[in-house]
N, C-alpha and C positions, 0 to 999 in steps of 0.2 A: 735427283734419285734418292739422295740421303734423307730429304724431308719426307718423301713418300714412305720410306722404310720406317722412319720414326713414327709417323702417323699410324701405320699398320700395327707396329709394336705396341703403341699406346692403346689401341682398341682391344688388342689381345689381353693386355693387363687389366683393362676396365671390365671386361667380361661382357656377357650378352645383355645385361640390364641397360647399359648405356645405349646400345644399338636399338633396343626395343623402345626406349624413351624417345630417341631421335626419330624413329619411324612413326611413333604415335604423334609426335609434334607435327611432322609433315602431313599426316592424315588429318589432324585437327585443323591445320591451316587450310587444307583443301576443302573440308566440310564448311568452314567459316566463309570461305570465298563463294562456295556454291549456294549457301543459304542467303547471303546478302546479294540478292539479284540486282543487277545494275538497272537503274531507272530507264536507261537507253533501250533496254530490252522490251519495254512496254510500248504499245501504240499510243500516240498522243490523242487520238479521237477515234470514234467509230460511228457508223450510221445504223439506225435500227428502224424496223417497221413497227408502227403502233396501230392500234385498233382504230378503224374509221369511226368517226362520231356520227350519231344520228342527228339529222338537221331538221329544224322547223323554221319556215319562212326565210331560208337562206339558200342562195344559188350555189355557193361553195362553202366548204368548211375548213377546219384546220388541216395542216399537212399530215399525211399518213407516214412520213418518215421524220426521224428526229436525229440530229447530230449531237452527240454528247462527248465532251472532252474528258480526258482522264481526271483532270482536276475537278471538274464538275461532278463526275461520278463519285469520287472520293468524298466530296463535300456532301452530296445528297445522302450517301451511305452513312456517314458519320452523324448527320443531323437526324435521320430517321432512327438510327440505332439509339441515339441519345434520348429521343422522345420515348421510344419503346422502353428503355431501361428506367427512365424517369417515372413513367406511368406504373411500371411494375414495383418500383420502390414506393410510390404513393399508395399502391394497394397494400403493401406490407405495413407501412406506417399507419394506415387506416385500421387495419386489423389489430394492430397493437394499441389502438385508441389514442394515438399521438395526433393524428388528423381526425377532426370531428366534423359533423354537419354534412351538407351535401357535397358529393364528390363524383364527378362524371369523367371517366377515363377515356383516352383517345387511341389506345393501342389497337392496331389494325387499320386505322385510317391515316397513317402517317404520310402516305403518298399525296394526299389532298393538300395539306398545309405546306409541305415541302415543294410540291409542284407549283402551287400558287405563288409562293414567295420567289421561286426561281424565275417567274414570268413577269413580275411587276417591279416597280421601282420603290426604293425606300421612302420616297415622298408620296407614294400612293397610300390610300387609306383602307382600313379593314375593320369590320365589326362583325361579331359572331354571337352565338348563343352561349350556353353555360358549359359546353364541352370544349373548353378554351385553352387547356394547358399547352397543346401543340402549337397553336397560333401565337401564344404568348412567347414561346421560345423562338419560333422562326422570325418574329418581329423584333427580336433583339434582347429579350430579358434573359439573364443568366439562369442556369438551373438552380443555383443556390437561392436566388431570390424567389423563384417559383415555389420551391419546396418550403422555404421559410414562410411564404404567404399561406401555404396550405396548413402549416402548423401554427399559424397565428403569431408570428414573431416580428419584432421590430424591423429586422432586416429584409422583410418581404417586400415585393414590388409595390404593394399598396399599404406598406407600413404595418402589415399584420391585421388590417381591419376589413379586408375584402374577402379573403378566403378563396376557395376553388372557383367560384363563379364570377368574381369581380377582380380581374387583373387588367392592368393598363400599362401602356407605354406610348411613346411618341407615335402618332398616326395609327394607333391601335386602341379601339374604344370598347374593349371588353368582348367577352365575358358579360352577358346579361341574363338575369334570372327569370324574366317574364317571357313565356313562350311566344316567339314571333315578334316581340316588341322592338327588337333591334333592327328589323327590316325598314320601317319608316324612318328610324334614326339614320340608317345608312343612306337612304334617299336624301335626307336633309344634308348630310355631309357632301354627297354628290352635288346637291344644289349649291352649296358653298363653293365647291371647286369651280363650277360653271360661273357663278356670280362674280367671283374674284378673277376670272379669266386665267386660271391656272391650268396647265396641261396635266391634270391629275385625275385619277378615277377613284371610285370607292367600290369595294366588294362587300356586299351584305350577305352573310351566310345564315342559313337556317336548316333545320332537319326536315325529313319527310313527315315527322309528327306535327310540325308547325305549318306545313304546306297548305293545310285547309283553313288557315286563319283568314278571316275577312280583311283584317288590316293589311295583309300581304297583297291582296287583289286591289285594294284602294291605292296602295303604294305603286303597284304596276301602272295603274291608270295615270297617276300624277307624273310618274317618271317618263312615261311615253309622251304625254302632253308637252312636257317641258324639255324632252330629249336630254335627260340627265345622263351623265357619264357614270352609270352604275351597272355593275355586274351582279345580278341576283343569283346566288349559288345555293342550290339545294343539295346538301350532303345526304344522299339517300342510303342509309345503312340498313334498310329493309325492315326496321322495327321502330315504331314510335312508342317508347317505353316497352311494354310487352305485347303490343299489337302489330301484327304484320301489315305491310302496306296494302296487301290485297283485301284485308278486312276493314281497313280504315278509309280507303280512297276508291271512289267509283272509277277514276282514271289514274293510273300509276305512271302516266307519261308526264312527269313533273316538268320536263323541259318545254312542254307545249302549254303549260298553264298560263303563260303570259298572253296567249291568244294572238293579239296583234303585235306582240314583241317577239323578235327572233329568239330561237333557242337551240341549245346543244345538249346531247346526252353523251357523257364521257366515261370511259373506264377509269374510275377513281382509285383503282388498286395499282395503276401503272403511273409512276411519277413522271415519266416522259410524256405519256398521253395527256396527263393533266397540264403539264408545262406548256405543251404545244397548243392545247385548247384555250388556256388562259391568255397566252400571247395573242391568239386570234381575237378573243373577246375584248382584250384590252385595246387592241388596235381599232376594233369596231367602235368602242366608246370614245377613244381619243379623236377619231376622225369626225365626230359630230353626228353620228348616226343614231344616238340615243342609247337606251339600255338594252341589255341582252340577258336572257335567262340561261343558266347552266345547271344541269343535273349531274352530279358526280356519283356514280354507282359504287358504293364502298361497303364496308362491313366492320362492325366493332366486335372485338373478342370478349370484352367484359360485358356485363349486364348494363342496363340503362344507367344505373348509378351503383354505388357500392352497396346499397341496400337490396339490389336485385341480383340474385345468383345467375340469372341469364339462361337458365336451362329448363324453365317451366313452360316456355312457349316455343322453344326450339331444342333440338337434340344436341348432345355432345358431338355426335357424328357429323352434324352439319357444320359445326364450328371447326372441327378437325379437318374436314374436307376443304374449307376455305383456306385454312392455314397451310395445308399441303399443296394446294394448287394455285393459290392467288396471293400469297403473302407478299406485300410490297417490298419488303427488305430482301427476302430470298430471291425475288424476281430480279431486282437490281444487281444483287451479288452474282447471280448466274450470268447475267448479261456481261458484267465487267470481266469475270474470269474467262468466260468462253470467247470473248473478243480481245483478250490480252490487254485489257486496260488496268488490271490489277491481279495480284496473286492471292491465293487463299491465305497464305501466311501474313501478307500485308493487311488484309481485312481483319484477320484475327488480332493483330496488334492494335487496330482501331477499336475492336471490341473490348480489349483489355483496358485501354486508355479511357474508354467511355465508362466502363464499370467503376474505375478508380475515381473519375470525376463525380459520378453519381453518389458514391459512398462518402466522398468528402463533402458534397453538398448536403447530404442527409445529416452528417455530423454537425454541420453549421445550423441546419434547420431545427435540430433538436437541442442545441445548446445556447442559441442566441436568445436574449431576454425578450419577454413579451412587452408590448408597448405599455407605458405607464398610463394609469387611469386619467391623469390630467390632460392627456392628449386625445381623449375620446372625441372631443368636439372639433378637432383640427381638420382642415382640408375639406370643409363643406362647400365653400365657394373657391373659385380659382383666383380671383383678383379683387378681393374686398378687404377693407380695414378690419382689424380684430373686433369681434363682438361676442356677447355672452349667449350661451345656449342653455335652455332649461334642462335639468336632469330629471330623474324619476319623480321628483316632487318640486314644488315651487321654491324650496329653500336650497336646493342643490343647483349650482350653476357651473358650467364648464366654459372656458374661454376657447373661442374658435380662432385659429390662426391659419393663414394660407400655407 
């Protein structure tokens, strides 16, 4: 009783300020507890309906339901958001004339590269055209090395000598500047997989603008004859440079272009739809059935390259409509929040962390030194003894080292 009286007397002497502070402390504590939502409150996985694929010469296609775990969803979200922010930073650096030369951005098409990578193995192989930044990242190259390559710095993934169109890493063969030329190379990689008896496949990607190339049809023929484990992927973003697919192709059913090769047409704006379709195609190839053609219906937000404003052959309203209705990142975010796989606050924290990573990478890419001139002739061949390379005239020589 005596202790209670002393405590009451103490509060009277301290006045209302102490009581207010104590109450505020209790309120802040409750707010902190409420904001740090327990991970046990989230679902561990959820099942989603995905769009049915159009089929060519196939009795059945990929599953129309996809199970995604919480961890997978967070990983897909972060990867797509990283690619989006990286491409927007590339746009900024290009306009500041820090990045020069050709530069083709991938924003809008993130579900394609992320869905593909989620469905294949690290030991599988991939080759693509010059819109390659997203695939370079999903194949394992850090953002700082991609941006440093774009700015021509020594710390770039190709030592600053490749630039936007020529980035490589293990089991990723670029980044190729000649329209359609990567497709026969991809079939060659698939031939190597089969020849050496590996349980590996190769994905050869090209755009709708390259789909009319004769070398692609020659490659289809050889791949079918030899039953190569190759997935031919047409990323149909609706415009080949500034020409719509309807004006460029007598048939826009690109998934049927293989004729005697089975094909799939896939919603390329839905990461889960892409993942399920590529899983199906990969199993088709691994089982010895030969190649398969896949068309990913997607959309690029930027122009064909940084020299193309992208609004002379399509309207701003068209671009905005795709952003508002089919954006791959927004679609995944809504799925995760609506199915209790993540909270809006948690995804915002990922956004903040991604922005910080991109800014730090950009800082590295603008301060790292350029490669020295004496290294100009290096890395011409993979496994050859050093030799001399002629420079601009016969008196200038560069040493080439692997």
